[in-house]
C-alpha positions in Angstrom: 46.5 10.6 31.8 45.7 8.2 29.6 46.2 8.0 25.6 49.1 9.4 23.2 48.7 12.8 24.5 49.2 11.7 27.9 52.2 9.5 27.4 54.0 12.0 25.4 53.5 14.7 28.3 54.6 12.6 31.3 57.8 11.4 29.2 58.6 15.1 28.2 58.1 16.2 31.8 59.8 13.6 33.2 63.0 14.3 30.4 62.9 17.7 31.7 63.3 17.1 35.1 66.0 14.8 34.5 67.9 17.3 32.2 67.4 20.4 34.9 69.3 18.0 37.4 72.5 18.0 34.8 75.4 20.8 35.4 77.6 19.7 32.6 77.2 19.7 28.8 78.7 16.2 28.8 76.3 14.9 31.7 73.3 16.6 29.8 74.0 14.8 26.2 74.5 11.7 28.0 71.5 11.9 30.2 69.5 13.2 27.4 70.5 10.2 25.0 69.9 7.4 27.7 66.3 8.8 28.7 65.2 9.3 25.2 66.2 5.5 24.6 64.7 4.5 27.8 61.3 6.1 26.9 61.4 4.2 23.3 63.2 1.1 23.9 65.5 1.7 22.0 69.1 -0.5 21.7 70.8 2.3 20.0 71.5 5.8 20.0 73.5 8.4 18.9 74.0 12.7 19.6 75.7 14.1 17.0 77.0 18.3 16.9 79.1 19.7 14.2 79.7 16.4 12.3 81.0 15.0 15.4 79.3 11.8 17.3 79.4 13.2 20.8 77.3 10.3 22.6 76.5 7.3 21.9 74.6 3.6 23.2 74.3 0.4 22.2 78.0 -0.3 20.3 81.1 -2.0 21.6 83.3 -0.3 24.1 85.6 1.6 22.0 83.7 1.4 18.6 81.9 4.4 17.6 79.5 4.7 15.3 80.1 6.8 11.9 78.8 10.6 11.9 75.5 9.9 9.4 74.5 7.0 12.0 70.7 7.4 12.3 70.0 9.6 9.0 71.9 7.0 6.3 71.4 4.1 8.1 71.1 2.6 11.6 73.4 -0.3 11.3 74.2 -2.0 15.0 76.9 -4.5 15.4 75.3 -7.7 16.5 71.7 -6.5 15.7 72.3 -5.5 11.9 70.2 -3.0 10.4 67.7 -1.5 12.4 64.7 1.2 12.3 65.4 4.2 13.0 64.2 7.8 13.7 66.4 11.1 14.1 65.5 14.8 15.0 67.6 17.5 14.6 69.8 18.6 17.7 71.8 22.0 17.5 73.9 21.6 14.3 73.6 18.1 14.1 70.9 15.3 15.3 69.5 12.3 17.9 68.6 9.6 16.7 67.5 6.1 18.1 66.7 2.6 16.6 65.3 -0.3 17.8 64.2 -4.0 17.1 61.4 -5.0 15.0 58.9 -2.5 15.7 59.6 1.2 13.3 58.4 3.9 15.1 55.3 5.5 14.8 54.4 9.4 14.1 53.6 10.5 17.7 57.0 8.7 18.7 58.8 11.2 16.1 57.1 14.2 17.6 58.1 13.4 21.0 61.8 13.2 20.0 61.6 16.5 18.5 60.3 17.9 22.0 63.1 16.1 23.5 65.5 16.8 21.1 64.6 20.5 21.8 65.0 20.5 25.4 68.0 18.7 24.8 68.9 21.7 23.1 68.1 24.3 25.1 69.6 22.5 28.1 72.9 22.5 26.5 72.5 25.9 25.2 71.5 27.0 28.7 74.7 25.3 30.0 77.3 26.6 27.6 75.6 30.2 28.1 75.7 29.8 32.1 79.6 28.1 31.8 80.5 31.5 29.6 78.9 33.7 31.9 80.4 32.7 35.2 80.3 36.1 36.7 76.7 35.5 36.2 75.4 32.9 38.6 71.9 34.5 38.8 70.9 33.3 35.2 71.4 30.0 36.2 69.7 30.1 39.3 66.6 31.9 37.5 66.3 29.9 34.3 66.9 26.8 36.6 63.7 28.2 38.9 61.8 28.9 35.6 62.1 25.5 35.0 61.2 23.8 37.8 57.9 26.0 37.6 57.3 24.7 34.3 57.5 21.2 35.6 55.1 22.7 38.5 53.1 23.8 36.0 52.9 26.9 38.1 49.9 29.9 37.3 51.0 30.5 33.7 50.7 34.7 34.0 52.9 34.1 36.9 55.5 32.0 35.1 55.9 34.7 32.2 55.6 37.5 34.8 58.9 36.0 36.3 60.4 35.2 32.8 60.0 39.1 32.1 61.4 40.0 35.3 64.4 38.2 34.9 64.8 39.1 31.3 65.1 42.6 32.9 67.7 41.9 35.5 69.8 39.5 33.6 69.5 41.0 30.0 69.1 44.4 31.0 66.4 47.0 29.8 64.1 49.7 31.1 61.3 48.1 29.5 60.6 44.4 29.1 57.3 43.1 27.5 55.8 40.2 26.5 52.9 39.8 23.9 51.0 37.4 22.5 49.0 37.0 19.5 45.6 36.1 19.8 43.0 36.5 17.3 45.6 38.4 14.7 46.1 40.9 17.7 49.2 41.4 19.9 48.1 41.6 23.2 50.2 42.2 26.2 51.0 38.9 28.5 53.3 40.5 30.9 55.4 43.5 31.5 58.1 45.2 33.4 59.0 49.2 33.5 55.8 50.0 32.2 53.2 52.7 33.5 49.5 52.8 32.5 49.6 54.6 29.1 52.7 52.6 27.9 50.5 49.7 28.8 47.5 50.5 27.3 49.4 51.8 24.1 51.4 48.0 23.6 47.8 46.5 24.5 45.7 45.1 21.6 48.0 46.1 18.7 46.7 44.3 15.6 49.7 42.6 14.0 50.9 44.0 10.7 52.9 41.4 9.0 54.3 38.2 10.1 55.6 37.4 13.9 59.2 37.1 13.8 61.2 34.0 13.6 64.7 35.3 14.9 66.7 37.4 17.0 66.5 40.9 16.1 67.9 44.1 17.5 67.1 47.6 16.4 68.9 50.8 17.6 67.0 53.4 16.1 65.2 55.8 18.0 62.5 56.3 15.1 61.2 52.8 15.5 57.5 52.4 16.3 58.2 50.6 19.5 61.1 53.0 20.8 60.2 56.7 19.9 57.2 57.3 21.9 59.1 56.3 25.0 62.7 57.7 24.7 64.2 54.1 24.1 67.8 54.2 21.8 67.5 50.3 21.4 65.3 47.5 21.7 66.2 43.2 21.3 63.6 41.1 20.1 63.2 37.2 20.2 60.6 35.2 19.1 58.5 33.2 21.3 56.6 29.9 19.9 54.3 27.2 20.8 54.2 23.9 19.5 56.9 25.3 17.4 54.8 27.9 15.7 55.5 31.8 16.5 52.8 33.2 18.7 54.2 36.0 20.5 57.6 38.3 20.9 59.8 38.8 24.0 61.3 42.6 23.9 63.7 44.3 25.9 64.4 48.0 25.7 66.6 50.5 26.8 67.3 54.4 26.8 70.9 53.4 26.0 72.6 52.3 23.0 75.3 49.6 22.3 73.8 47.5 25.9 73.2 44.4 24.2 76.3 42.2 23.1 76.8 38.8 22.4 76.2 37.5 26.0 73.1 39.4 26.3 71.9 37.9 22.7 72.3 34.5 24.2 70.5 35.1 28.0 67.5 36.4 25.5 67.3 33.5 23.5 67.5 31.3 26.7 64.6 33.2 28.3 62.4 33.5 25.0 63.0 29.8 24.9 61.4 29.1 28.3 58.8 31.4 27.4 58.1 29.1 24.4 58.5 26.3 26.4 55.8 26.9 28.7 53.3 28.2 26.7 53.6 24.6 24.6 53.2 22.7 28.1 50.2 25.0 29.1 48.5 24.9 26.1 49.1 20.9 25.7 48.1 20.5 28.8 44.7 22.5 28.6 44.5 20.4 25.3 44.6 17.2 27.3 42.6 18.4 29.9 39.7 19.2 27.1 40.3 16.0 25.6 39.9 14.2 28.9 36.4 15.8 29.7 35.5 15.8 26.3 34.0 13.1 24.2 36.2 13.2 21.1 33.3 12.6 18.5 30.9 15.3 19.3 33.5 17.4 21.5 30.1 17.1 23.8 31.2 16.8 27.9 31.8 13.3 28.7 30.6 11.1 31.9 33.4 12.6 34.1 32.4 16.2 33.6 28.9 15.7 33.2 28.7 13.7 36.8 31.0 16.9 38.0 28.5 19.6 37.1 25.9 17.5 38.2 27.2 17.4 42.0 27.8 21.2 41.7 24.5 21.9 40.4 22.8 19.5 43.2 25.0 21.6 45.6 23.5 24.9 44.2 19.5 23.5 44.2 20.2 22.8 48.1 21.0 26.4 48.6 18.8 28.0 46.1 15.7 25.6 46.8 15.1 24.7 43.5 15.8 21.2 42.1 17.7 19.9 39.7 16.7 17.2 36.8 18.5 14.7 34.6 17.2 13.2 31.6 19.3 9.7 30.1 18.7 9.2 26.3 19.0 6.5 24.3 18.9 6.1 20.7 16.3 3.2 19.7 17.8 0.9 16.8 20.6 2.6 16.8 23.1 -0.5 16.5 20.6 -1.6 13.0 21.6 2.2 11.8 25.2 1.6 12.2 25.5 -2.0 11.1 23.7 -1.3 7.8 25.3 2.1 7.1 28.5 1.8 8.4 30.5 2.9 11.6 31.1 6.5 9.7 27.4 6.9 8.7 26.5 6.2 12.9 29.1 8.6 14.0 27.7 11.1 11.5 24.0 10.5 13.3 25.8 10.8 17.0 27.0 14.1 16.1 23.9 15.5 14.4 22.1 14.4 17.5 24.5 15.8 19.8 23.9 18.9 18.2 19.8 18.9 17.9 20.2 18.3 21.6 22.1 21.3 22.3 19.9 23.0 20.3 16.9 22.3 22.3 18.5 22.7 25.7 18.1 25.9 27.9 20.6 28.3 28.5 22.7 26.8 31.4 22.1 23.0 31.1 24.6 20.7 30.0 24.1 18.0 27.4 26.7 15.0 27.7 27.8 11.8 25.4 28.0 8.9 28.2 29.6 6.8 25.3 27.8 4.6 22.3 24.7 6.0 21.7 23.6 7.3 25.2 23.5 11.1 25.9 22.2 12.5 29.5 21.4 16.4 30.0 21.3 18.1 32.9 18.6 20.7 33.7 19.2 23.1 36.6 17.3 25.6 38.4 14.3 24.1 38.4 11.2 25.6 40.1 8.8 22.8 38.6 9.7 19.2 38.4 7.9 18.4 35.4 9.7 21.4 33.4 12.5 18.6 32.5 10.0 16.8 31.0 8.9 19.1 28.7 12.4 19.6 27.9 12.7 16.2 27.4 9.6 16.1 25.1 11.1 18.9 23.5 14.3 17.1 22.7 12.3 14.1 21.5 10.7 16.6 18.6 13.9 17.8 17.8 15.6 14.6 17.1 12.4 13.4 14.6 13.4 15.4 11.9 14.9 13.3 9.2 18.7 13.1 9.2 20.6 12.9 5.7 23.8 10.5 5.8 25.4 10.2 2.7 22.2 10.3 0.7 20.5 7.6 3.1 17.6 9.5 5.1 17.0 7.9 8.4 14.8 9.3 11.1 16.2 9.2 15.0 14.1 8.0 17.8 15.2 8.1 21.1 13.8 6.8 24.6 14.3 9.2 27.6 14.4 8.6 31.5 13.6 11.8 33.5 14.6 11.9 36.9 14.5 15.3 39.7 15.9 16.1 43.0 16.1 18.9 45.2 19.8 18.8 46.7 21.9 16.2 46.8 21.8 12.4 48.5 20.2 10.5 45.5 21.7 9.1 42.3 19.9 10.9 39.3 21.7 9.3 36.6 20.8 6.1 37.8 17.4 6.6 38.3 17.4 8.6 34.9 18.9 5.6 33.2 16.5 3.3 35.1 13.8 5.2 34.0 15.0 5.2 30.1 14.6 1.4 30.3 11.3 1.6 31.5 10.3 3.9 28.2 12.0 1.1 26.1 10.6 -1.8 27.6 6.3 0.6 27.3 7.4 0.9 23.5 10.1 3.0 22.7 10.3 7.0 21.3 8.9 8.2 24.8 9.6 10.1 28.0 9.2 8.2 31.5 9.5 9.7 34.8 11.5 7.7 37.5 9.1 6.6 40.0 10.7 5.7 43.4 7.9 2.9 44.3 8.4 1.0 41.0 7.9 -3.0 41.7 11.5 -4.0 43.0 11.0 -6.6 40.0 11.0 -4.3 37.5 14.5 -2.6 39.3 15.8 -5.9 39.1 14.7 -6.3 35.5 16.0 -2.7 34.1 19.1 -3.4 36.3 20.0 -6.9 34.4 19.5 -5.5 31.1 21.7 -2.5 31.9 24.3 -5.2 33.2 23.8 -7.4 30.0 24.2 -4.0 27.7 27.2 -3.4 29.2 28.8 -6.8 29.2 27.6 -6.6 25.1 29.4 -3.6 24.3 32.3 -3.9 26.9 33.3 -7.7 26.0 31.7 -9.6 29.4 30.4 -12.1 26.9 32.0 -15.0 25.4 31.1 -17.9 23.4 31.2 -22.0 24.0 31.1 -24.5 21.7 29.1 -28.2 21.9 30.5 -30.2 19.2 28.3 -31.9 17.1 29.4 -35.5 15.9 29.2 -38.3 13.4 27.2 -41.1 15.2 29.3 -43.9 13.5 33.0 -42.2 13.3 32.9 -40.0 16.6 34.3 -37.3 14.3 33.1 -33.7 14.8 31.2 -32.4 12.0 29.9 -29.0 13.4 29.8 -26.8 16.6 26.6 -25.1 18.3 28.2 -21.4 19.5 26.4 -20.9 22.8 26.3 -17.2 24.5 27.6 -17.1 28.1 27.6 -14.4 30.6 27.8 -14.2 34.5 23.6 -15.6 34.6 22.8 -18.9 32.6 21.2 -18.3 29.3 17.6 -19.2 30.7 17.7 -15.9 32.8 19.5 -13.2 30.3 18.3 -14.8 26.5 14.4 -14.0 27.4 15.5 -10.8 28.4 17.1 -10.1 25.8 14.5 -11.3 23.8 11.9 -8.8 25.5 13.7 -5.9 25.5 15.2 -6.1 22.0 18.7 -6.5 22.8 18.7 -9.8 21.5 19.2 -8.3 18.2 22.6 -6.7 18.9 23.2 -9.7 21.2 22.3 -12.2 18.1 24.7 -10.1 15.6 27.3 -10.1 18.0 26.6 -13.9 18.4 27.1 -14.0 14.7 29.9 -11.8 14.4 32.3 -13.7 17.1 31.3 -17.6 16.1 32.0 -16.5 12.2 35.1 -14.7 13.3 36.2 -18.1 15.3 35.1 -20.9 13.2 37.0 -19.2 9.9 40.4 -20.7 12.0 38.5 -24.3 12.4 40.5 -26.9 10.4 38.5 -28.4 7.2 35.0 -28.1 6.7 33.8 -27.8 10.3 30.7 -25.9 10.5 29.5 -23.6 13.0 25.2 -23.4 14.0 24.2 -20.2 15.6 20.6 -19.7 17.4 18.3 -17.1 15.8 15.3 -15.8 17.5 12.0 -14.3 16.6 13.3 -10.8 17.0 16.1 -11.0 14.8 14.2 -12.5 11.8 11.8 -9.3 12.3 14.8 -7.1 11.8 15.2 -5.6 8.4 18.9 -5.9 8.6 19.1 -9.4 9.3 20.0 -10.6 5.9 22.8 -7.8 5.9 24.2 -8.5 9.3 24.4 -12.3 8.4 26.6 -11.0 5.5 28.4 -8.4 7.1 29.4 -11.3 9.4 30.3 -13.8 6.9 32.2 -10.9 5.2 34.2 -9.8 7.9 35.0 -12.7 9.8 36.1 -14.4 6.6 34.2 -17.6 7.1 32.4 -19.8 3.8 29.1 -19.5 3.9 28.2 -23.1 3.7 30.0 -23.6 6.8 27.1 -21.7 9.1 24.2 -23.2 9.8 21.1 -21.0 11.1 19.2 -22.7 13.9 15.5 -21.7 13.9 12.7 -22.5 16.5 9.0 -24.1 14.5 7.6 -21.3 16.3 9.7 -18.5 14.7 8.9 -20.1 10.9 5.3 -20.3 11.3 5.3 -16.1 12.3 4.9 -14.4 9.5 5.1 -17.7 7.2 5.6 -15.8 3.7 8.0 -13.2 5.1 9.8 -15.8 6.7 10.6 -17.8 3.3 11.4 -15.0 1.9 14.0 -14.1 4.0 15.3 -18.0 4.5 15.6 -17.7 0.4 18.1 -14.9 0.6 19.9 -16.8 3.2 19.8 -19.5 1.0 21.3 -17.6 -1.6 24.0 -16.3 0.6 24.9 -20.1 0.7 24.0 -20.1 4.1 22.3 -23.5 5.8 18.9 -23.5 7.8 18.2 -26.0 10.9 14.8 -26.1 12.3 15.7 -26.5 16.4 13.3 -28.9 18.1 11.8 -30.2 15.2 8.3 -31.9 16.4 7.7 -29.8 19.5 5.8 -26.6 17.9 3.5 -26.6 14.9 5.2 -29.4 13.0 3.7 -29.5 9.6 4.5 -31.0 6.3 3.9 -27.3 4.2 7.3 -25.3 5.5 9.3 -29.0 4.9 8.3 -28.4 1.5 8.3 -24.5 0.8 11.1 -23.8 2.9 15.0 -24.0 1.8 15.8 -26.0 5.1 18.9 -28.4 5.6 18.7 -29.6 9.0 15.9 -30.8 11.2 17.4 -31.4 14.9 15.8 -34.0 17.6 14.8 -32.7 20.8 16.1 -33.8 23.8 13.0 -35.2 25.7 12.5 -37.5 22.2 15.9 -38.7 23.1 15.3 -39.5 26.5 12.8 -42.0 25.8 14.7 -44.1 23.9 16.2 -45.4 27.6 12.3 -46.0 28.3 12.0 -48.6 25.0 10.6 -45.3 23.3 11.7 -44.2 20.0 8.6 -43.6 18.0 8.8 -40.1 17.3 12.9 -40.0 16.8 12.3 -42.8 14.0 9.5 -41.1 12.8 11.6 -37.6 12.4 14.6 -39.8 10.9 12.5 -40.9 8.3 11.0 -37.5 7.6 14.5 -36.3 7.3 15.6 -39.1 4.7 12.2 -38.4 2.7 12.8 -34.7 2.0 16.6 -35.2 1.9 17.5 -33.2 5.0 20.2 -34.0 7.8 19.1 -34.8 10.9 21.0 -34.3 14.2 19.9 -35.7 17.8 20.3 -33.4 20.5 21.1 -34.4 24.1 23.0 -37.5 23.7 24.0 -38.5 27.2 24.5 -42.2 27.3 26.2 -45.0 24.8 22.9 -47.0 24.6 21.2 -43.4 23.6 23.7 -43.3 20.7 23.5 -47.0 19.8 19.3 -46.6 19.7 20.0 -43.6 16.9 22.2 -45.0 15.0 20.1 -48.3 14.7 17.5 -45.8 13.5 19.4 -44.5 11.0 20.0 -41.0 12.4 24.0 -39.8 11.8 24.6 -36.6 13.6 24.2 -35.9 17.0 25.2 -34.0 20.4 25.3 -34.1 23.8 27.2 -34.7 27.0 28.3 -38.1 26.0 30.8 -36.4 23.3 31.3 -33.4 25.2 30.4 -30.5 27.4 30.1 -26.6 25.9 34.0 -25.7 25.0 36.4 -22.9 24.7 37.0 -22.2 21.0 40.7 -23.5 22.3 40.0 -26.6 24.0 37.4 -27.4 20.7 40.2 -26.7 18.6 42.5 -29.3 20.7 40.1 -31.7 20.7 39.2 -31.9 17.0 
């Protein structure tokens, strides 16, 4: 089981197993300390009882630590004063210390659980030692402890505790009652008939639950009088340290319960507490493992399990099963512009609306990010699934107030249906959802098994690219831009890399709109990485027309600079001429906003698109880049176009960078033309960030 809860549960289970194998108190104390130190990777530790150190580790032979070690300080010979934590233990404490890393709140909670388990074990062993004639107690408690570790059925385990208390503590009526919504309900009982069971079940709790062992020998006591009982002994039952019930043994004789019986009673109550705590924590961990922690909807694992069950039912009943795969449109923009907290609020609101739009018996799940799935079961007509999907779109369209920001949620939904098992409905619905995206978003599309193979391949590729973006499958390479006179690195162009060549996945990203989150990721990663580069070394990032059409683009750039800690003048955004000439007025305003941030603007592949002096005058540009085809003509004695761009850049006060330089002859020709900067294989192929720093 993953996560802090799973780790703590595993450690506590192993701790109980090892303590359960101990037969003497000193061995249990030593084992408890050693195992706790191992769990927390501690260098030193002590167990103190009644002001005396009864066990220690990490100290030189014959050198005992002070009795207040771990509470008033944790000095360890040879290591000095270390971070420590301690937890109460049977009139003393158990304390641990380790180098470097302080202990976390979760670790402190686990140590408390270990200290309680060790205290219970020690008390049990001391009790058994004092009651040698009652060997059955040890056997019964050990059996109960093994059952807890093995997670025996809780009802059976509580019955075993009640029966054990009856045999070894003694009594005519033994009950274990647990608090449930303000009512004490009978969880297990021995020696009661149906009328008594009815009388003791469902009693409303008056006053607080008992917190300590108590003995009553008053025949008028409410618990005793109806049954003709003379004495009752009760012990609190806890769950995660909080009172949750009461274990009671009652007898028709008085004076039955002495010190030995009281100790045994406490032992059984503590084992009931341990069983209930373990069962509760295990159930909670299972719930967490199968549900999304943000929305409390089922997660992918639980959804797939319910889907498989629904397919089996549909095969028997002759009905159909439908899966709706839903992905929010524009969620990344909302998340980036309003913050992840507001994004989480939107996801919670979406989950609630999906749940409200479901039919009885259907299941909504959050698969991750802004992806949801819905299982519709028992369909007599597959078209019902489409109607459910359209109802969901309608439910999502109502505005959502996110801390004063009113947003409207949109989604693309793919629908797939089948009668019985054998297919992959989740995959088919996913493919249909991407088709809905490509058809304009905010719509429902049903899966068509005859879809063209190329479309399926394209959708699958987009899905893989999306996963790579969200799961860390992309990386950046950096190609240096150098001073042609000195060879010194001036800047480096950030180039997105994946398992496929950029010419295959970048057009797909632009076509599907995925270029917006992809471009945002490149900006984030490039700014974060370049912030650690020496001197004034700048980073250049390519920007597509789709990114520029995003209303949040300037905010995305500003956010990337801020989070990365990169000065704005060390970021150069590269745009093509085609991008600049699309909606020229809006683009000009956008570039001025970027200039206000301090970002520099470069025109990539200058001269291959809509070259115009108009935008050189009107736009806040810094750099022109000569495309590689113009550089290649230098080898043939050409160079007019390269010369013209260099002269144009000089006239407008712009820096000129030559791309694709592969030979020294090209470099020399460019230098002769007055071009001062360049990049290409002659200087370096794209490098990793680490290799770039080495080469600077």
